[in-house]
The first five atom37 places (N, CA, C, CB, O) and aatype in JSON, in Angstrom:
{
  "aatype": [12, 0, 3, 2, 2, 11, 6, 11, 9, 17, 9, 6, 10, 0, 3, 16, 2, 14, 9, 0, 10, 15, 9, 15, 14, 7, 6, 6, 6, 2, 18, 1, 11, 0, 6, 6, 10, 19, 2, 16, 10, 17, 1, 11, 17, 12, 2, 1, 13, 2, 15, 16, 15, 3, 3, 19, 10, 0, 1, 19, 0, 13, 5, 13, 0, 1, 10, 18, 10, 6, 0, 18, 7, 6, 2, 1, 11, 19, 2, 3, 13, 10, 16, 3, 10, 6, 11, 1, 10, 6, 16, 13, 10, 7, 2, 6, 3],
  "atom_mask": [
    [1, 1, 1, 1, 1],
    [1, 1, 1, 1, 1],
    [1, 1, 1, 1, 1],
    [1, 1, 1, 1, 1],
    [1, 1, 1, 1, 1],
    [1, 1, 1, 1, 1],
    [1, 1, 1, 1, 1],
    [1, 1, 1, 1, 1],
    [1, 1, 1, 1, 1],
    [1, 1, 1, 1, 1],
    [1, 1, 1, 1, 1],
    [1, 1, 1, 1, 1],
    [1, 1, 1, 1, 1],
    [1, 1, 1, 1, 1],
    [1, 1, 1, 1, 1],
    [1, 1, 1, 1, 1],
    [1, 1, 1, 1, 1],
    [1, 1, 1, 1, 1],
    [1, 1, 1, 1, 1],
    [1, 1, 1, 1, 1],
    [1, 1, 1, 1, 1],
    [1, 1, 1, 1, 1],
    [1, 1, 1, 1, 1],
    [1, 1, 1, 1, 1],
    [1, 1, 1, 1, 1],
    [1, 1, 1, 0, 1],
    [1, 1, 1, 1, 1],
    [1, 1, 1, 1, 1],
    [1, 1, 1, 1, 1],
    [1, 1, 1, 1, 1],
    [1, 1, 1, 1, 1],
    [1, 1, 1, 1, 1],
    [1, 1, 1, 1, 1],
    [1, 1, 1, 1, 1],
    [1, 1, 1, 1, 1],
    [1, 1, 1, 1, 1],
    [1, 1, 1, 1, 1],
    [1, 1, 1, 1, 1],
    [1, 1, 1, 1, 1],
    [1, 1, 1, 1, 1],
    [1, 1, 1, 1, 1],
    [1, 1, 1, 1, 1],
    [1, 1, 1, 1, 1],
    [1, 1, 1, 1, 1],
    [1, 1, 1, 1, 1],
    [1, 1, 1, 1, 1],
    [1, 1, 1, 1, 1],
    [1, 1, 1, 1, 1],
    [1, 1, 1, 1, 1],
    [1, 1, 1, 1, 1],
    [1, 1, 1, 1, 1],
    [1, 1, 1, 1, 1],
    [1, 1, 1, 1, 1],
    [1, 1, 1, 1, 1],
    [1, 1, 1, 1, 1],
    [1, 1, 1, 1, 1],
    [1, 1, 1, 1, 1],
    [1, 1, 1, 1, 1],
    [1, 1, 1, 1, 1],
    [1, 1, 1, 1, 1],
    [1, 1, 1, 1, 1],
    [1, 1, 1, 1, 1],
    [1, 1, 1, 1, 1],
    [1, 1, 1, 1, 1],
    [1, 1, 1, 1, 1],
    [1, 1, 1, 1, 1],
    [1, 1, 1, 1, 1],
    [1, 1, 1, 1, 1],
    [1, 1, 1, 1, 1],
    [1, 1, 1, 1, 1],
    [1, 1, 1, 1, 1],
    [1, 1, 1, 1, 1],
    [1, 1, 1, 0, 1],
    [1, 1, 1, 1, 1],
    [1, 1, 1, 1, 1],
    [1, 1, 1, 1, 1],
    [1, 1, 1, 1, 1],
    [1, 1, 1, 1, 1],
    [1, 1, 1, 1, 1],
    [1, 1, 1, 1, 1],
    [1, 1, 1, 1, 1],
    [1, 1, 1, 1, 1],
    [1, 1, 1, 1, 1],
    [1, 1, 1, 1, 1],
    [1, 1, 1, 1, 1],
    [1, 1, 1, 1, 1],
    [1, 1, 1, 1, 1],
    [1, 1, 1, 1, 1],
    [1, 1, 1, 1, 1],
    [1, 1, 1, 1, 1],
    [1, 1, 1, 1, 1],
    [1, 1, 1, 1, 1],
    [1, 1, 1, 1, 1],
    [1, 1, 1, 0, 1],
    [1, 1, 1, 1, 1],
    [1, 1, 1, 1, 1],
    [1, 1, 1, 1, 1]
  ],
  "atom_positions": [
    [[19.58, 66.38, 21.52], [20.51, 65.86, 20.95], [20.26, 65.85, 19.32], [20.69, 64.61, 21.6], [19.39, 65.05, 18.96]],
    [[20.99, 66.72, 18.13], [21.12, 66.41, 17.21], [21.83, 64.51, 16.5], [21.71, 67.6, 17.1], [22.74, 63.76, 16.86]],
    [[20.97, 64.47, 15.58], [21.5, 63.26, 15.12], [21.95, 63.38, 13.89], [20.66, 62.26, 15.16], [21.03, 63.16, 13.1]],
    [[23.67, 63.8, 13.0], [23.54, 63.67, 12.21], [23.49, 63.04, 11.18], [23.7, 63.99, 12.28], [23.43, 63.34, 9.99]],
    [[23.53, 62.21, 11.71], [23.28, 60.95, 10.85], [22.32, 60.19, 10.07], [23.47, 60.28, 11.38], [22.37, 59.1, 9.49]],
    [[20.78, 61.74, 10.33], [19.58, 61.35, 9.49], [19.31, 62.2, 8.79], [18.47, 61.02, 10.04], [19.59, 63.39, 8.91]],
    [[18.36, 61.36, 7.47], [18.14, 62.37, 6.42], [16.59, 63.21, 6.15], [18.49, 61.59, 5.18], [15.78, 62.29, 6.02]],
    [[16.44, 63.49, 6.12], [14.92, 64.62, 5.66], [14.52, 63.47, 4.55], [15.32, 66.75, 4.72], [15.22, 63.05, 3.64]],
    [[12.77, 62.99, 5.02], [12.09, 62.53, 3.62], [10.46, 63.49, 3.8], [11.85, 60.35, 3.55], [9.89, 64.08, 4.71]],
    [[10.27, 63.28, 2.73], [8.72, 63.63, 3.16], [7.86, 61.99, 2.6], [8.01, 65.45, 2.06], [8.47, 61.01, 2.16]],
    [[6.86, 62.08, 2.73], [6.07, 61.2, 2.53], [4.81, 61.9, 2.21], [6.06, 60.32, 3.55], [4.88, 63.13, 2.22]],
    [[3.1, 61.07, 1.79], [2.33, 61.35, 1.36], [1.65, 60.28, 1.76], [2.47, 61.74, 0.31], [2.05, 59.15, 1.47]],
    [[0.36, 60.51, 2.57], [-0.54, 59.55, 2.72], [-1.92, 60.01, 2.48], [-0.39, 58.99, 3.95], [-2.51, 61.02, 2.85]],
    [[-2.34, 58.84, 1.69], [-3.94, 59.32, 1.1], [-3.83, 60.64, 0.88], [-5.29, 59.12, 2.14], [-2.85, 60.92, 0.19]],
    [[-4.79, 61.98, 1.37], [-5.01, 62.98, 0.72], [-4.52, 63.9, 1.89], [-6.42, 63.08, 0.13], [-4.56, 65.11, 1.64]],
    [[-4.18, 63.63, 2.82], [-3.22, 64.17, 3.46], [-2.27, 65.09, 3.26], [-2.78, 63.51, 3.72], [-1.73, 65.23, 2.16]],
    [[-1.87, 66.05, 4.65], [-0.32, 66.82, 4.12], [0.7, 66.0, 4.09], [0.27, 68.0, 5.02], [0.78, 64.9, 4.63]],
    [[1.68, 66.72, 3.28], [2.95, 65.65, 3.5], [3.45, 65.65, 4.72], [4.15, 65.87, 2.65], [3.48, 66.71, 5.34]],
    [[3.96, 64.44, 5.3], [4.64, 64.37, 6.59], [6.09, 64.8, 6.44], [4.56, 62.94, 7.18], [6.3, 65.22, 5.3]],
    [[6.89, 64.81, 7.03], [8.62, 65.09, 6.91], [8.72, 64.09, 8.47], [9.37, 67.36, 7.03], [7.91, 63.94, 9.38]],
    [[10.1, 63.54, 8.24], [10.11, 62.2, 8.33], [12.1, 62.58, 8.51], [9.19, 61.13, 6.71], [12.82, 63.12, 7.67]],
    [[12.52, 62.01, 9.96], [14.16, 62.01, 9.54], [14.13, 60.87, 10.14], [15.39, 63.18, 10.07], [13.68, 60.68, 11.27]],
    [[14.87, 59.6, 9.04], [15.05, 58.81, 8.46], [17.07, 58.57, 9.2], [14.48, 59.25, 6.83], [17.88, 59.47, 9.4]],
    [[17.27, 57.08, 9.4], [18.63, 56.87, 8.89], [18.91, 56.52, 7.89], [19.24, 56.22, 9.39], [17.99, 56.91, 7.16]],
    [[19.66, 55.97, 7.28], [20.06, 56.63, 5.81], [20.15, 54.57, 5.99], [21.93, 58.24, 5.4], [20.52, 53.75, 6.83]],
    [[19.38, 54.57, 4.18], [19.44, 52.8, 4.04], [17.87, 52.73, 4.39], [0.0, 0.0, 0.0], [17.53, 51.65, 3.9]],
    [[16.93, 53.22, 4.87], [15.7, 53.11, 5.27], [14.82, 53.35, 4.37], [15.48, 53.78, 6.21], [13.91, 52.53, 4.32]],
    [[14.79, 54.3, 3.55], [14.52, 55.1, 2.71], [13.98, 54.19, 1.47], [15.67, 55.97, 2.5], [13.63, 54.89, 0.53]],
    [[13.84, 52.97, 1.28], [13.67, 52.11, 0.27], [12.13, 51.18, 1.02], [15.32, 51.15, -0.04], [11.33, 50.63, 0.26]],
    [[11.92, 51.15, 2.86], [11.79, 50.45, 3.11], [10.39, 51.78, 3.7], [12.9, 49.5, 3.61], [9.42, 51.14, 4.11]],
    [[10.21, 52.93, 3.77], [9.21, 54.03, 4.06], [8.8, 54.07, 2.53], [9.87, 55.61, 4.82], [7.63, 54.4, 2.29]],
    [[9.68, 53.76, 1.39], [8.35, 54.05, 0.31], [7.23, 52.94, -0.13], [8.99, 54.44, -1.11], [6.09, 53.06, -0.59]],
    [[8.12, 51.73, 0.22], [7.02, 50.74, 0.23], [6.18, 51.04, 1.19], [7.41, 49.42, 0.41], [4.97, 51.05, 0.94]],
    [[6.6, 51.28, 2.25], [4.96, 51.36, 3.59], [4.02, 52.0, 2.62], [5.08, 52.72, 5.45], [2.99, 51.48, 2.19]],
    [[4.75, 53.82, 2.17], [4.11, 54.86, 1.72], [2.9, 54.26, -0.06], [5.65, 56.11, 1.45], [1.78, 54.5, -0.51]],
    [[3.94, 53.56, -0.35], [2.8, 52.69, -1.2], [2.06, 51.64, -1.43], [2.95, 52.54, -1.89], [1.35, 51.31, -2.37]],
    [[2.5, 50.92, 0.1], [1.41, 50.39, 0.61], [-0.32, 50.37, 1.09], [1.87, 50.31, 1.15], [-1.39, 49.79, 0.94]],
    [[0.47, 51.61, 1.84], [-1.01, 52.36, 2.05], [-1.57, 53.01, 1.02], [-1.01, 53.39, 3.03], [-2.7, 52.74, 0.64]],
    [[-0.86, 53.9, 0.51], [-1.62, 54.88, -0.56], [-2.16, 53.85, -1.92], [-0.33, 56.26, -1.2], [-2.7, 54.19, -2.97]],
    [[-1.88, 52.83, -1.55], [-2.44, 51.78, -2.43], [-3.88, 51.24, -2.23], [-1.58, 50.68, -2.36], [-4.87, 51.35, -2.96]],
    [[-3.69, 50.47, -0.75], [-5.03, 50.09, -0.57], [-6.09, 51.48, 0.1], [-4.93, 48.71, 0.48], [-7.26, 51.19, 0.34]],
    [[-5.75, 52.51, 0.29], [-6.49, 53.7, 0.02], [-7.32, 53.7, -0.75], [-5.92, 54.59, -0.28], [-8.53, 53.71, -0.54]],
    [[-6.65, 53.7, -1.95], [-7.12, 54.3, -3.39], [-8.23, 53.13, -4.03], [-5.58, 54.51, -4.56], [-9.11, 53.34, -4.87]],
    [[-7.88, 51.87, -3.34], [-8.75, 50.8, -3.39], [-10.14, 50.99, -2.85], [-8.17, 49.77, -2.75], [-11.26, 50.85, -3.34]],
    [[-9.67, 51.38, -1.61], [-11.08, 51.05, -0.94], [-11.84, 52.51, -0.77], [-10.87, 50.23, 0.71], [-13.06, 52.58, -0.61]],
    [[-10.76, 53.96, -0.85], [-11.8, 54.84, -1.43], [-13.04, 54.65, -2.8], [-10.96, 55.85, -1.78], [-14.13, 55.17, -3.0]],
    [[-12.12, 53.52, -3.64], [-13.33, 53.41, -4.73], [-14.49, 52.34, -4.02], [-12.66, 52.7, -6.41], [-15.56, 52.18, -4.61]],
    [[-14.31, 51.83, -3.12], [-14.9, 49.93, -2.82], [-16.59, 50.86, -1.65], [-12.86, 48.23, -1.09], [-17.81, 50.69, -1.71]],
    [[-15.69, 51.79, -0.75], [-16.31, 52.43, 0.33], [-16.96, 53.53, 0.01], [-15.49, 52.72, 1.28], [-16.34, 54.41, -0.6]],
    [[-18.47, 53.74, 0.38], [-18.88, 55.14, 0.6], [-18.9, 55.84, 1.75], [-19.95, 55.28, 0.26], [-19.84, 56.0, 2.54]],
    [[-16.98, 56.52, 1.8], [-16.78, 57.2, 3.26], [-16.31, 58.24, 3.18], [-16.0, 56.62, 4.2], [-16.56, 58.96, 2.21]],
    [[-15.63, 58.54, 4.01], [-14.79, 59.79, 3.55], [-13.84, 59.12, 4.08], [-15.02, 61.38, 4.03], [-13.86, 58.06, 4.71]],
    [[-12.36, 60.34, 3.54], [-11.5, 59.81, 3.32], [-10.87, 59.66, 4.52], [-10.95, 60.29, 2.42], [-9.86, 58.95, 4.49]],
    [[-11.26, 60.24, 5.83], [-10.47, 59.89, 6.86], [-11.14, 58.58, 7.84], [-10.23, 61.25, 7.65], [-10.73, 58.25, 8.95]],
    [[-12.28, 57.98, 7.09], [-12.94, 56.31, 7.64], [-12.17, 55.31, 6.98], [-14.7, 55.92, 7.17], [-11.96, 54.18, 7.43]],
    [[-11.64, 55.89, 5.59], [-10.87, 54.98, 5.02], [-9.47, 54.87, 5.53], [-10.88, 55.21, 3.73], [-8.76, 53.88, 5.68]],
    [[-9.28, 55.98, 5.72], [-7.57, 56.02, 5.86], [-8.13, 55.16, 7.63], [-6.4, 58.33, 5.83], [-7.42, 54.2, 7.92]],
    [[-8.87, 55.39, 8.29], [-8.79, 54.77, 10.06], [-8.78, 53.28, 9.47], [-10.5, 55.19, 11.45], [-7.86, 52.61, 9.93]],
    [[-9.81, 52.43, 8.31], [-10.03, 51.41, 7.82], [-8.38, 50.65, 7.49], [-11.03, 51.77, 6.65], [-8.01, 49.69, 8.16]],
    [[-7.62, 51.15, 6.53], [-6.7, 50.89, 6.53], [-5.37, 51.09, 7.37], [-6.76, 51.08, 5.76], [-4.32, 50.56, 7.02]],
    [[-5.5, 51.91, 8.53], [-4.59, 51.75, 9.54], [-5.07, 50.26, 9.94], [-4.66, 52.96, 10.73], [-4.6, 49.17, 9.63]],
    [[-5.91, 50.52, 10.55], [-6.63, 49.37, 11.48], [-6.46, 48.09, 11.23], [-7.99, 49.42, 11.5], [-6.42, 47.22, 12.11]],
    [[-6.3, 47.77, 9.38], [-5.99, 46.73, 8.79], [-4.02, 46.43, 8.9], [-6.72, 47.0, 7.26], [-3.22, 45.5, 9.01]],
    [[-4.05, 47.47, 8.82], [-2.2, 47.75, 8.9], [-1.99, 46.59, 10.5], [-1.59, 50.26, 9.37], [-1.79, 45.39, 10.31]],
    [[-2.05, 46.99, 11.56], [-2.34, 47.47, 12.7], [-2.81, 45.81, 13.03], [-3.44, 48.89, 12.75], [-2.36, 45.47, 14.12]],
    [[-3.44, 44.94, 12.48], [-4.64, 43.7, 12.48], [-2.97, 42.82, 11.85], [-6.68, 43.91, 11.02], [-2.5, 41.97, 12.6]],
    [[-2.5, 43.02, 10.98], [-1.8, 42.04, 10.14], [-0.52, 42.67, 10.51], [-2.2, 41.92, 8.47], [0.01, 42.62, 9.4]],
    [[0.51, 43.32, 11.38], [1.02, 43.56, 12.49], [1.33, 42.41, 13.6], [0.25, 44.45, 12.9], [2.34, 41.8, 13.97]],
    [[-0.56, 42.41, 14.07], [-0.23, 41.48, 15.28], [0.05, 40.41, 14.96], [-1.13, 41.26, 16.19], [0.64, 39.64, 15.72]],
    [[-0.39, 40.01, 13.47], [-0.98, 38.56, 13.53], [0.4, 37.81, 13.12], [-2.43, 38.23, 12.36], [0.38, 36.58, 13.17]],
    [[1.74, 38.53, 12.68], [3.19, 38.98, 12.02], [3.52, 38.65, 13.94], [3.46, 41.17, 10.99], [4.08, 37.87, 14.72]],
    [[2.99, 39.45, 13.87], [4.06, 39.83, 15.44], [4.13, 37.92, 16.35], [2.67, 41.59, 17.05], [5.1, 37.41, 16.91]],
    [[2.9, 37.4, 16.19], [2.23, 36.2, 17.36], [2.57, 35.41, 16.42], [0.0, 0.0, 0.0], [2.8, 34.37, 17.04]],
    [[2.8, 35.15, 15.09], [3.87, 33.61, 14.39], [5.19, 34.34, 14.39], [3.45, 32.88, 12.34], [6.1, 33.58, 14.07]],
    [[5.56, 35.48, 14.62], [7.12, 35.66, 15.01], [7.71, 34.7, 16.36], [7.34, 37.37, 15.43], [8.72, 34.0, 16.42]],
    [[6.32, 35.06, 17.7], [6.85, 34.96, 18.91], [6.36, 33.04, 18.46], [6.03, 36.15, 20.46], [7.03, 32.23, 19.11]],
    [[5.62, 32.58, 17.75], [5.72, 30.61, 17.82], [6.73, 30.48, 17.66], [5.05, 29.51, 16.79], [7.34, 29.98, 18.61]],
    [[7.66, 30.9, 16.23], [8.76, 30.64, 15.91], [9.97, 30.85, 17.01], [8.84, 31.31, 14.82], [10.96, 30.18, 17.32]],
    [[9.51, 31.91, 17.37], [10.95, 31.88, 18.07], [10.69, 30.84, 19.12], [11.51, 33.42, 18.78], [11.5, 29.97, 19.44]],
    [[9.47, 31.01, 19.64], [9.9, 29.56, 21.29], [9.42, 28.28, 20.55], [8.54, 29.71, 23.35], [8.65, 27.54, 21.16]],
    [[9.76, 27.97, 19.4], [10.18, 26.76, 18.96], [11.79, 26.6, 18.84], [9.51, 26.54, 17.67], [12.55, 25.67, 19.11]],
    [[12.0, 27.98, 18.3], [13.15, 27.63, 18.24], [14.43, 27.82, 19.41], [13.34, 28.16, 17.21], [15.6, 27.43, 19.33]],
    [[13.87, 28.44, 20.3], [14.31, 28.24, 21.69], [14.0, 27.01, 22.69], [13.85, 29.3, 22.3], [14.76, 26.71, 23.61]],
    [[12.77, 26.31, 22.4], [13.02, 24.7, 22.92], [13.53, 24.16, 21.91], [11.79, 23.78, 23.36], [13.31, 22.95, 22.02]],
    [[14.18, 24.4, 20.84], [14.57, 22.99, 19.95], [15.91, 23.66, 20.56], [14.22, 22.66, 17.85], [16.76, 22.78, 20.42]],
    [[16.62, 24.97, 21.27], [17.8, 25.03, 21.14], [17.78, 23.89, 22.95], [18.49, 26.93, 20.86], [18.4, 22.9, 23.34]],
    [[17.44, 24.18, 23.14], [17.24, 23.67, 24.62], [17.38, 21.73, 24.14], [15.25, 24.36, 25.47], [18.16, 20.85, 24.51]],
    [[16.17, 21.76, 23.13], [16.37, 20.05, 23.45], [18.19, 19.64, 22.82], [14.8, 18.88, 22.21], [18.92, 18.69, 23.12]],
    [[18.37, 20.52, 22.09], [19.99, 19.75, 21.3], [20.72, 20.0, 22.12], [20.76, 20.28, 19.85], [21.83, 19.49, 22.21]],
    [[20.1, 21.08, 23.12], [21.96, 21.37, 24.51], [21.92, 19.9, 24.61], [21.84, 22.47, 26.82], [22.89, 19.25, 24.23]],
    [[20.63, 19.19, 25.22], [20.29, 18.01, 26.18], [20.41, 17.64, 25.33], [19.23, 17.63, 27.03], [21.47, 18.25, 25.19]],
    [[20.28, 16.79, 23.9], [20.91, 16.05, 23.27], [22.13, 15.7, 23.64], [20.89, 16.39, 22.32], [22.48, 14.87, 24.48]],
    [[23.06, 16.74, 22.62], [24.45, 17.0, 23.2], [24.89, 16.9, 24.21], [24.82, 17.86, 23.12], [26.07, 16.58, 24.11]],
    [[24.45, 17.06, 25.64], [25.2, 17.14, 26.21], [25.47, 18.47, 26.58], [0.0, 0.0, 0.0], [26.44, 18.47, 27.35]],
    [[25.04, 19.62, 26.37], [25.65, 20.29, 26.26], [25.07, 21.73, 27.68], [25.66, 20.36, 24.68], [25.42, 22.91, 27.69]],
    [[24.29, 21.12, 28.53], [23.9, 21.66, 28.89], [24.82, 22.5, 29.77], [23.1, 21.11, 29.1], [26.0, 22.21, 29.97]],
    [[23.85, 24.2, 30.59], [24.6, 24.78, 31.16], [24.38, 24.28, 32.86], [24.4, 26.21, 30.71], [25.09, 24.76, 33.75]]
  ]
}
């Protein structure tokens, strides 16, 4: 099923071949920011570590995965807190289901 609302962009990560992506309108800014973040860290670490491009790109991928998991865990804590707060407010206000 073709999605007529998609637009095609190309991103370039590290020294790999350009990657074609089909994205929804309005998403390009986030994709470009992500591309820039990866490339900035890759360039910095290429100068820092005596490794191949692939090794450094693997380190970059690991770093972003680790940061994602930390953010995900923090978001879960906030969600759990808000859910508990909502239950307490409902009890306090006498609006229990």
